[in-house]
N, C-alpha and C positions, 0 to 999 in steps of 0.2 A: 336489516333495514326493511321496513315495509313501505312500499311505494304504491300509491293508488293513482290510477289514470285520471280520476276525477279531481285529484288534488291540484292546487295551484291556481291562482286567479290573476296572475300577471298578464298584462296586455302587451308586453314587449314581444316583438317577433322572436321566436325561437328557431333553432336550427331545424327542428322538425317541421316548422311551418313554411320553410323555404321550398318552393317546388323543386323536385328532383333530389332533395336531401334525403339521407338515410335516417330511419327512425333511431331514437336513442334506446338501445336495448342493453345498456351496460349493466343494469340491475339484474337482468336474467343471467348474465355470465357468472354471477356469484354462486349459482346453484347448478349442480351437476345433473339433477333429475327434475322431472316435472313435479314430483311429489314435494320436493324441497321448495320449489318456487311457489307452488300453491300454498304450502304451509307458511311461507313468509308473509303471505297476505291474509292470514287467518282472521285478523281483526275485521276484515271486510265481510266475512260470511258467518260470523259467530255472534251470538247474542247471550247476554247474561240471564241465566235461569236459576230458579230455586225450587227445591223439592224436599219434602220430608221423607225420611227413610225410617221405617219402624222395623226393628229386629226383635224377634221374640223367640224364647226357648222354653221348652216344657218337657219334663220326663213324665209321661202319662202312665208309666208302670203297667202297661198293657191291661189297664182296668176298663171295664165297660162303662159307657156313658160319658167318658171324658170329652168326647168330640162335641157334646152338647154345650160345653162351656167355652169352646174355642172362639166362637163368634163374639161372645160377651166381653171377654178380657182382651183378646188380640185385636179385634176389629173395633169394638165399641169402647175400649179403654176403661172397662168397668172392673169392679172387684178389688179396688185399691183401698187399703185402710191408711188414711193420710197420717194418722198419729204414729203408725208403725212403719211407714215408708219414707219418712223424712220430707213429706210434702206439706206445705202450709196452705190454709184456705186462701190467703191473699195471692198466693202464687198460681193457684189454679183458676182463679176467677177471671183473670184477664186475658186468657188465651183463646181468641177466635171463637167466642160463643161457648167456651167450656164453663160449666157451673160446678160449684162445690157440692158435695153430698149434703142433702138436707135443705138445699136452697129452695126446693119446691115445697111450699107450705101445705098444699093439699095432699101430697103423696110423699111423705118422708121415706127415706131409704129403710129397707127392712133391717131389723136388729140382728145381731149375731146369733142370739138364742133362737129366734124365729127361723133364721136361715138354716141352722144346724138341725132343728127339729123336723123340718120338711125334707130332709135329704132323701133323694130318690135317684136311682140310676136312669129313670125314664125322663127326668126333667133336669134342666140346667141348675147348677148350684149357685149361680151368680145371684147376689142379693137383688131383690126386686126393687124397682123404682130407683135404681142406680143410674144417674145421669152420665156417669163417666168422668174420670178425673184427668184423663190424658187426651191429647189430640186423637181423633178417631175418624172413621169412615172416610169421606172424600178429602179430609184435611191431610191425609197421608198419600204420597204418590207411589211409594214402593213399600210393599209388605214382604218381609223375609221371615219365614217361620221355620224353626228347627224343632223337630219332635224326636224324642227318644222312647224306645220301648213301645212302639205302636203295635208290636206283637211280642209275645213272650220269648225273650232272648235266652232264657234259661232252659228252654225246651230244646232237647237234642234234635228233635224232628225238624223244628224251624231252623235251627242253626246250620244243619247239614243239608238243607234242601239245595239241589243244584240250580234252582231258579228262584226268582224273587216273586213272592205272592203279592199281587197288586190289589188284593181285596181291601186290605187295611188302608192303603194309599188312596184308593177311590173313595172310601168312606170319609177320610179326612178332607180330601179335596172338595167333596160335596158340601161338607159342613162349613168350610171356609168360604166357598163361593156363594153359598146362601146368605152369608153374613155380609159379604163385601157389597159395596154399592154397584149398581148396574154398570156394565161396561168394563170392569177390571178384568185383565187377561193374565192367564198363567204363562209366564215367560220362561220359567226354569223349574224342573222337577227332577229329583234324584232320590232313590231309595236304596238302602243297604240293610236288609233284614229288618231290624227294628228302628233304624234311622230313616227319617224322612225330611227332605228339604223342599219347601214350596216357596216360590218367589212370584209375586203378582205385581202388576203395574197398572196405573190408571189409564183410561182410554186416551188421554192426551199424551202420556209419556211412553206408552208401549211402542208407537211407531219410531221413537228415537232410539230404541234399544236394539243393538246388533251384536253379532259375534258371541252368541250365547253358547256356552260349553259347560257341561256337567260331567263329574267323575266321582268315583268313590275309592276309598282305601280301607281295607280290612286289616285290623291289628289284633284281633281276638285270639282264638285258639291257634296255636302254632305260629302266631304272628301274622296270620293272613286271613283268618276267618272273620266273618262280618258281624259277630255278636258285639264287637267293639271296633271303633274306627271312626271314619268321617265321610260325609257326603258334601260335595263342594260344587259351587256354580260360579262361573265367570261371565260377566256381561260387560258391554261397552255402552255407556250412556252418552247420547248426543254426539257420537263419533269422536268423542274427546276424552272420556273419563272411564278408566277401567275400574270395575268393582268386583270384589270376590267375597263370597259368603261361604263360611265353613261351619257346618253343623257336626259336632263330634260328641262321642260318648267314650270316655277314657276308662281305664281299668279301675275297678272298685277296690276297697280295702283300706284299713287304717294303719297297717304296718309299714316298715321301711321298704320292704320288697315291692309292695303295691305302689308306694310313692315313686320309686325308681321306674316301675313299669309305666306309670302315667307319663313320666318324662319321656320315656322311650316311645310310647304311643304318639305323643305330640311330634317328636322328631321324625318318626316314620311318615306321618301324615304330610309333613312339609316336604320331605325328600321324595316321596313317591307320587305326589299329586302333580299331574301334568294336564295342560290345556292345549287345544289347537292354537297354532301360532297366528299372529296378526301382523301384517306388514307395518313396519315402522313408518309413520308419516314423514319423518324427517330424513332418514337415510334411505327409505324405500326397501330396506332389506327385511327379510323374513326368516326368523329363527326356526329351528325344527319344531320346538315346543316352547310353551311358557309354563311357569311354575308359580307357586305362592311366593310373593315377593316382587313379582313383575308388575303388580297392579298399582293403582293410585290410591285406592281406599280398600281396606280389608276389614271384615267383621268375622271374628271367631267366637262362636257361642255353642252352648250345649251343656251337657252334664259332664263337667271336667273331673268331678269326683275328688277334688282337693278338699281336705278336712282341716279341722283345728288341731294343732299339734302342741303337746306340752301342757295341757290343761285338762283336768278331769271332766269327763262328759257329763257326770251327774251335776257338777257345779254349774256348768254352762246351761243345762236344761232348767234348773231351778232359777238361775239368775234371769233368764229370758222370760220365763213364765210369770215372773213378778210383773212384767209389762203386758203380757198378753191377757192376764186375767182382768185388766182394766177394761177390756173390750166387752166383757160379759156383765150382765146384771146378776142378781143374787140367786137366780134359778138356773137350772140347766145341768146336764150331765158333765159337760166340759168343765164347768166351774168346780164341780166336785172333784174331778180328776186333778185339776190344778191345785186345789186346796190340799188334797191328800198328798200330793207331791211336795208341796211346800211345808207340810206339817211333819214330814219324815225327819228323823234325827240327822243332825249335821246340816240342816238347812241353813243357807246363807241369806235368808230373807232379811235379816237385820242389816246386811251389807248392801242393800239395794242402792244403787247409785242414784244421783239426783235426776238423771234423765236417761232416756233410751240411747241417745247418741253417745253419751259418755260410756255407757255399757258397751256399745259396739266398738268404740275406739279402744277399749281395753282388750277386746277379743281379737281385733284384726291383726295385731302383730303376731298372733299365733296361726294365722292363715297360711297354709302350706303353699298356696299359689304365690302369695307375695314373697314368701321366703325363697322359693325356687327362682323367682325372677331376680331377686337381689343376689342370689348365688350364681346367677347365669347358668342355671340348669334347664330352664324351660321358659318359654314366652318372654324372653329377655331382649329379643331383637327388635326393640322399638314398640312392642305391644303395650297398649294402655288400657285402663279401665276407669269408668266413672267412679265417683265417690260412693262407697257403700253406706247407705243410710237406712237400709231395710234389714229386717230380720233374716237370719239364715233360711234358705229355701228348703232345707232338708233336715230332719225327717219328721213329718207330722202324722198324727192319726188321721186317716181318711175320714172326711166329714167334719173336721174341726178347723176352726180358724187359728187357734193358737196353742193347741195341745201337742207338744212334741212327743215323740215315740213313747207310748206308755206300755208297750209290750215287754216281754221278758228281756229282750235284747237291749232295750232302752238305748238306742243308738244316739250318739252325741250329735247335737245340731251342728250343721256345717253349711257354708256357702258353696255347695257342690255345683249349682247352676250359675254360669257366668256369661257375661257378654264382654269380649275384648274387642278393641278396634285399633287400627294402625293406618297412618297415612304414609304416602311415599316419603314425605319429609321426615317422619319418624324413623323410617327404615334407613334413609341416607344418613341421618344424624347418628344413629347407632353405629353404622359402619365407619363414620368419621371418628367417633370416640374410640372405637376399637382400634383403629389404625394408630391414633395418637397414643393410646395406652401401650400398644405393642412397640411403638417407636421409643416411648419413654423407658419401657422395660429394657429394651436393647441398649439404650444409652446408659442406664444404671449398671447393666452387666459389663459394659465397656469400662465404666468408671471403677467398678470393683476390680476388674482385671488390672487396671493401672494403679490400684492401691489408693485412690483418692478417697473412696468411701471406706471408713474403718470398720473393723469387725464390731466395734461397740455400736456403731450406727445401725448395723444390721440387726442388733439385738434390741433395738428400741421397740417399745410397745406399739403395735399397729392399731389396736382398738382399746378403748377404755370402757370399763364396766361400772355402771352406777345402779345398784339395786333399787334405789328410790325411783329411778325413771324407767326401770325395766317394764316392758309391757305397754309403754306409751306408743301411740300410733305414729308411724313414721311420716313426716311431712312430705317426704319424697313420693309417697303414694298418691299425692295430688289432693287438692281441695276443690271445693265447689266452684270457686272462681276460675281455677285452671281448667276444670272440666268443661266449663261453659265458654271459655275463651276460644275465639275462632282461630283456626289454623289455616294460614295461607299456604297452599300446596302447589308447587310447580309440577304439573302432571307429566307423565312420560311423553305425551304428545306435545308438550310445550305450552299448555294452557295453565292459567292461574285459577285454582279452585279454592273454596273455603268450606270447612265443615265444623260444626259445633255440636256438642252433645247437649241436648235439651233436657231429657229425662232419662233416669235409670232407676227402675224400681221393680218391686215384686207385687204380685196381685195376691194379697194375703187372704182375701175372702173367696178364693176359688178352692172348693173343698173336695173335688172328685179324685185327687191323687195325693200321694204322700209327699210329692214335691209341689212347691208353689211356682206357678209360671212367672217368668221374668221377661221384661222387655226394656228396650232402650230406644229413644227417639232422637234422630239426628236431623239437623238442617244442613243441606248441601247446596252450596252455590257453585254453579259450574257454567262453563261456556259451551253452549249447545250449537251445533252446526245447523244452519238453515240451508236445506238442500238446494233450494232455488238459487240462493246467492252463491253457494259454492259452485254450482254448475256454471254460473256466469263467469266467476273468477277462473275456474278451470279452463273454460273455453278461451278466455283472454290470455291466460298464461301459456296455454298450448300454442296459440298463434304466435305469441312473442318469442317463445323458445324455438319454435319451428323456424321462424324468420331468422333468429340469431344463429341457429344451427346451420341453416342453409347458407347464410352469409359467410360463416366460418368454415364451411365444408367445400372441398375441391369440387368444381363443377366444370364439365367439359361438354362440348358440342361435337357430334359426329356427323360429318357431311359425306354422303355416299356418291360415288361416280355413277350417274344415271345412264351412261351410254353403253350400248351393247352392239355387237357386230351383227348385221343382218346376213341373210343368205347370199346376198349379192356383194358382200364385202363392204357395204356402206355402213356408216355409223348411224344408229337409230336410237331414239329415246326409249328407255324402259317404261313400261306401263305400270310397274309395281307401285302400290300406294303405301307400302311399309317404309317408314322413315329410316330404318336401320336394316334394310334388306339389300344385299348385293346380288344382283341377277347377272349371271354370266351367259344367259341365253343358251343356244345350242352348243353342246360340248361333243367333240369328236376325238377319236383316238389320235394321240400324237400332236394335237393342235394346242398351242399355248394361247391362253387368254388372260389378260391382265385387267384388273380394276384397281382404282385408288380410293382410299378412305382418308379423309382429312380429319385430324383430331385437333380441336382448338380449345385452349384453356380460357373459358369465359367467366371464370370465378375470380375471387379476390385473393386467393392464396395459391401457392404453388401446388401443382397436381402431379402425382406420381402414377404413371399408367403402365400397364403390362397385361399380357394375356395369361390366363390361368387355365387349368384343366377344365374342359367343357363337360357338360352332362352327356352321357353316352347311353345308347340303347343296347339291346341284345345283339351281339356279333360285332359291335364297333370297337375299335382300338382306343385305348386311353391316350390322352395327350391334349395339348393345347389346340391342335387342329387335325383334321383328317389327313390321311397320307396323300391324298390327291391335291392338297392345297399347300402352297408355299407362300411365305410372307417375307417382305423386306421393307425396312424403314428407309426414309428418304436420305438418311445420312450413310447408307450402306450401298450406294450405287456401285462401289468398287468391289462389292461382295456378291456372292451368288444368293439366289433365293434359298430359303431353308424353312424348316419347321420353326415356328416362333418359340423363343426361349421365354422363361418366366422372369427374366430380368426386367426391372422397372426403368422407365425413362421419365425424367423430370421435365415438366413444362412450367415455365413462369407465367404469371398472369398475362394474357394477351398473346402468348406464343402459340405456335401451331406446328404440327408435324404431319407428314404424309406417309401412309402405309400402303404398300403395293401388295395386292393379292393376286397370286398366279395359280391358275388351274392348268396343269399340263399332265395329262394321264398317259403315261408310257409303261407303267407296270402292268404286265399281262395278268397278274393276280387280280388287280383292280378291274381291268377290262373284262375279265371273265365274270366277276361278281356283278358288274354293271350290265353286261349282256344277258345274264341269267335273271336279272331283276332282284338279286339278293342285296343290292346296295343301290343307293341313289345319290345324285349330286344335291344333297340337301343336308346341311349341318349348321351348327351354331358355334360362333366364337364368343368367348366371354372376355370382354375387356374390363379389367378391374381398375378402378380408381381408388387408390389407398385413402381410407377414411371418407370415401364418397360412395355413390351408388354404382353398381355394375351395369355395363351396357352389353346387351346381347345383340350381336351382329349375325343375322341370318345369311348364309351363303347358299345360293340355289343355282341350278342349271338343268338343262334338258339334255339327257344323254341320248345320242343318236347311235343306234346299234351298229356294230362293226363286224366285218367278216374276220378280222384279226382276233386271235386269242381263242378261236374255236377248234374243235377237233375235226379230223377228216370225216368221221362218220356223220357229223352234223352239217358240214359244208356241202356234202354231196346231196343234201336234201333241200338246199336253198333253190327255189325255182328261178326261172329266167326273170330278169329284172333286178336281181340283187337283193341283199338283206334290207335295204332301205324301203324297197317296195312293200315288204311285209309290215313296215311301220304304219302304213296308211290303209291296211286291210283289217283294222279292228272292227268288231260288230258296231253297228250304229248305236249311239247313246252311251258308249263306253269311253272312258278316258284313262289316261295313265295313272292318275291319282287313285282311281278305283281299284287298281291292281297292286297289291303288295307283294305278290308272287309272280314269277315269270308266266307269260301267256304264250301259247303255242304259236300264235300268229307272228310274234316277233322273235321267238326263240324256237326254231325247228327242233323237235325232239326226235329221238331214235324211232318213234312210232310213225313219223311222217314218211311219205313215199320217197324212194331214191330217185333223184332227178338226173344225176351225172355219174359217170364211171369213176371220175376223180374230181376234186374241187375245181369248179369253173375258174376260180381266181388263179389257180395254179396253171391251168391251160392257157389263160390269157397272158400271164406273166412270162411263162416259158416261151410262148409263141412270139411275143413282142421282143424278148431278149434275143432269141435266135435271129430274127429278122434284122434287128438293129446291129447285132454283132457282125453279120454278113455285110451290111451296108457300111459299117465303120471300117472294116478291113478293106473293102473295095474302094471306098473313098480315099483311104490312106494310100493305097497302091497307085491310084490315078494321080494323086497330088503329091506323091512322094518326092518327085524331082524338084518341085518348087519349095520344099520345106527345108528349113535350116536345121531342124532337130536331127540329132544323130540317130535316134531310134524311135519306134512307135511305142505307145503305152504298154501294149502286150509284150513287147520285147524287153522293156525295162522292168516289168513286174509280171512275174509268172502267174500271179493270182488275179490279174485283170480279167474281167471288169468287176470281180467280187471282192478283191482285197482293198481294204480301206485306204492304204497308202498309195494305191495305184490310180485313185480317182483324180481326174484333171480339174474338176470343178471344186475349188476349195472354199468358196463362199458358203458358209453354213446356213445363212438365212435363205439364200436362193435354193439350196438343196432341200431345205425343210419345206419351202413352198412347193417345189416340184413333187416331193414325196406326198405332201398333203393332197395335191391334185390327183396324183395317181391313185391314192387310197379312195378318194371320192369317186373316181371313175370305176374302181372295182366294186365299191359298196352299192353304187347305183347302176352297175352293169351297163356302163356307157363306154363308147370308144375313148381311147386315151387322147386322141387328137382333139376332142372337144374340151379337154381340161388342161392340155399342155399347149403353151404358146408356140406358134409357128416359128418364132425366132430362136427357140431352143435348139441347139445343135444336136446332131446324132449322138455324139459322145456323151453329152450331158443327159440326154434321154436314157441312153443305154445304162450309164452308171447309176442313175437314180432308180431306174427299174430294177437293176441288179441289187441295189441296197434294199429296195422294197421287198424283193423276193426273199432276201435274207431275214428281214423282219417278219415276213409272213410265215416262213418256215420255223423261225424261233418262237413264234407265238402259238404254233400248233400244239394243242393239248395232247400229250402222249406221243407226239412226233408222228412221222410217217411209218417208221419201223418201231413198233411198240416194244416195251420192255420184255414181254413174254417172247416175242419173235426174236429179239436179240439174244435171249438166253439160249434158244434152240440153235441159232447161228453160231454163237460162241462155242457151244458144246460140239457142234459139227466141225468147227475149225480145229479144236483140240484133238478130235478123233482123226482128222485128216493128217494132222502133224505127226501122229504116231504111225500112220499107215506106211507100209513098205513101198507102195506104188501110188503116189498122189494122183488126184483127178486132173484131167486136162482143164484148160481154161474154160472151154465151152461147157464141159460137164459141171464144173464148179459153179458157173453162172446159172445153169439149169437147176442145180441144187438150191441155190439161194432163192430163185424165183419160186421153186416148189415150196420152200419153207414159208415164203410170204403169201402163198396162195390162199391161206386160211382167211385173209381179209382182201377180197378182190380190189376194193377201192384203194387200199394202201399199196397193194402190189402194182396197180396201174399208175398210181402217183409216183412210186419209186422208179418204175421204168421210164415214165415221162420225164422225170427230172434227170435221170442218168443219160437219157438220150440227148436232152438239151445240153447238158454239160459236155458230153462227148463231142457233139457237133461244134460247140464253141471252142473246145480244146483243139479240135482238128483244124478249125478255121484259123485260129491265131498261130498255130504251129506251122502251117503251110503257107503263111502269107509272105515269106522271104525264101530265096533260093537256099538250097542246102549248103552248108559249110560256111555261110556268111553271118549266122545269127550270133550276136554277142551273148556272153554269159549274163544272167539276170543281175541287175544292179541292186534290186531290193526284193524282199519277199513279203512285203506288206505286214511285217511283224510276225510272220509265220515261221515256224521251225521246220526246215526241210532236212531231215536226218541223212538223206541219201546224197545230198549235194551241198557244196558250199554256197553261202548266201551272196558272196561277192567274189569276183575273180579279177585278174589283171586285164585292163582294157586291151582289146585286140585279140584276146584268146578266142579261138574258134571252137564250136561244138556242133554236133550233128543234129538234124531235126528230130531224130528219135530221142536223143538225150534231152532236148528241150521239151518234147512232148511228155516225157516221163516227169519232168519237174512240174509242168503244168498240171498233169494228172494228180501228182502228190499235193500240190498247192490246193487244188479244188477239193481233194479228199479231206484235207485237214480243215478247210473252211466249212464244208457241208456235213461232215460226218457227225459232229456233235449236234447239228441242227435237226437232222432228219431221223437219227437213230437215238431212241430214248434208252440209253445205257446208263446204269448206275455208276457213279464215279467212285473208283477205289480210293481208299484212304492213303495207301502207300505210293510213293512216287514211282517205284519200279513197276508196280502193278498197273499204275496209270499209263506208263510208257508202253507197256505190253499191250494194254487195251487199245491205245491209239494206233499201234501198228496193225492190230486186227481190224479196226474200223477202216483204216486206210486201205487195207488189203481188199475189203469188200468193194469199196468204191473203184479201186484201180482195175478190178475185174471188168467193170462195165464201162470205164473210160478208155481203156486200151483198145485201139482200133485193130490190133493184131498184125500190123505191118512193121512193127519195130524189130530190129535185129539184135 
């Protein structure tokens, strides 16, 4: 259905006229593509046009001077002998200014004798004063000329050339273009050795021609050489009508083998000819290539070389020359040749038919081309030909009008040169008939198998032979009325075109070749596209389809939480201008920050949303989100944050959901990459809307460098003021965005000067922990009488204050806040009291500082004791185990310190930490009188091989035994944190390694007073 926006004159209010109503786009929903919708409105941008198409063919036999005749007969319509071409004077007088020969009284057309006597290769052989009998010059819109043997194809030199010599083509193009009216343009050209195809269009028509494609197929020597074959051109007229022109030269010869070879040549041309594809305007699809048969109108012309079969050539020659001698007066050499031929014995001059057309009708049943068509051997797939009312075009004596071959060979006259045509309707009709015949044959075979058709019926005569009518012209070959009747063709693009054959004749009075040129004139009515109107329709349809598509496509709105946390803890508005940008502000190690994103279905249809894999850069990990970002939907409050899955969630129109984005950087691998500038808090989430557009949500934050996650060698190079002070010491004019690699000012390298003997953060943490541990024990001793508890924390947990299960502050959020403040104090090199509230108890401060120390040690790159140092220590332990006299405790401690002395900063850090742990162990072990300490109730999840984790209440143990357990607990907690030892794969080896690690620690934790 074609709908025009301009159609309709009703004054009744429509739904579309109501304010707020949605436009009626139901018609656009019938089409899946823009091309289909535009094509449905083709009547609005096409106009009916008409053009004459002249198709000409001529075998010039590689003779010189033939190009001088091309303009006269092909462009000027001259050289036609009406009495021998089936044209009447009355027919030629009324066509657009055309005049019959001899109508000009002052300058009558040159006679045949005069014409033959002045024959010269330097001049045209066209009769002088010939006004032309056919439409000519500007009366024709498209000229398609097919020439054969423009060079000598029998020459081995020419046939085997690896290239095409364009000299002959240029000569013929020059001759044609000199004859054409001004402004005609060459739109297609193709040459194959002696074959040449030229297609010209008028200046009004040339801009309408698109998709020109030419090709050639050789079928000569070895089946591929170009001495025989075809040259082909495909054009599209007015963006609606495909036209194909095939100029061919098939195999010569009058025997059966030559006939079969001509059929084979034709089939090869069809099967091997390919054109560039054109998008189908209806489906929008584009095939790989197109072939002969995909067009709307096809013209196949050239020297097809089909002969007259089953009739003596001598008889044909004599019979036809009875008609050609009427064109001569009583003088001239040609008359003598004709008379000599007719006077020979056996002449059939007395059997001269009443008219030329009766003679031709008696010869045409012997035409091989018609026979092969009827036998479905060649050109039977819908190909047609106008009625033949002209003399055979081959073979004549060069320079004569009507003298057939008078040489010794005396070749029989034949209609070798032909012009066939076919419409898309013809092709489809043939295919339908073929399908019906195959179906009928299949039904007959089934009936025979069932015994319905008897054997006698199978033996019925299929054809009847009547010798009286043998040789009559078959009416199925067409008559004049059928040839001139217009064919309405539904083109491949869906347009209705019409084509009629107006003229089909030979130019008998062209004398320069042994073939007579042949042409056919068609009138084509077609729907031409008006580009301006199509552009307007295209724009309208595109808008309507876009509107309809948008209304039927899921649409969501993304609303981003614009609030960020300021340095002072207050909520501030983000200054970002990006509508889909999530800004987390400053990001610190261990600090959790959450933002919300609201997704609302603002469309008319349900929307299915979900995150998909994001685009990644070099070094980034694949996935829906970076590893430092976790996501949770609003209906998952009972679940933990996680990396978003690819599962989709459905939102009905008007529904909304909230997505929480959490940045919580706790992985030291991520911390190190951020500290070194190898990664940034800047990534993109891709929110996919099924059947809708993707939304790209940018996640950004400003990473604040941390002292956590660095190595000892880098920490000792941080100057006073902390790592954050370096952040504000960039050169003027620089910014973080300008640096894609780490800069020395923020990331102290090994080339920076050493500022401390051990990390300042370690000094501060151990110092604060020692002080608070002493205060905690003292406070407990002073207030012990007033407490209801049975025991202190260090009495209940031998790993206090470093064992997780020994901590008295169980509120996770409070602990996280305290640890955050402690880390801030360390990174800014400020006193802890400035960041910790005065209301915080000593125990709470001590325990959170202890936990922070554990985190700090766990994040040290390569630990305090490196892997190489541990290798030497472990080797020494194995040697001492085999020694007959082991080292004393003091000697063993000295050996350990000597092994660590290769790295002074690590050695100092080790001694500093061991001293702190030894003092704390001594403090908590001596806080109660000897003999009154209960056995530990818990070991904070630690395995203490030397003692049970729990004992009967009231069991007494000595202070030295309690100190040993504290030492072992500290050793098991800290050994893996400060010693970078590779973990063995077998459990027995791991247990042995743990004993060796604990042994090193116990050397430095033992105060030497135990018995």
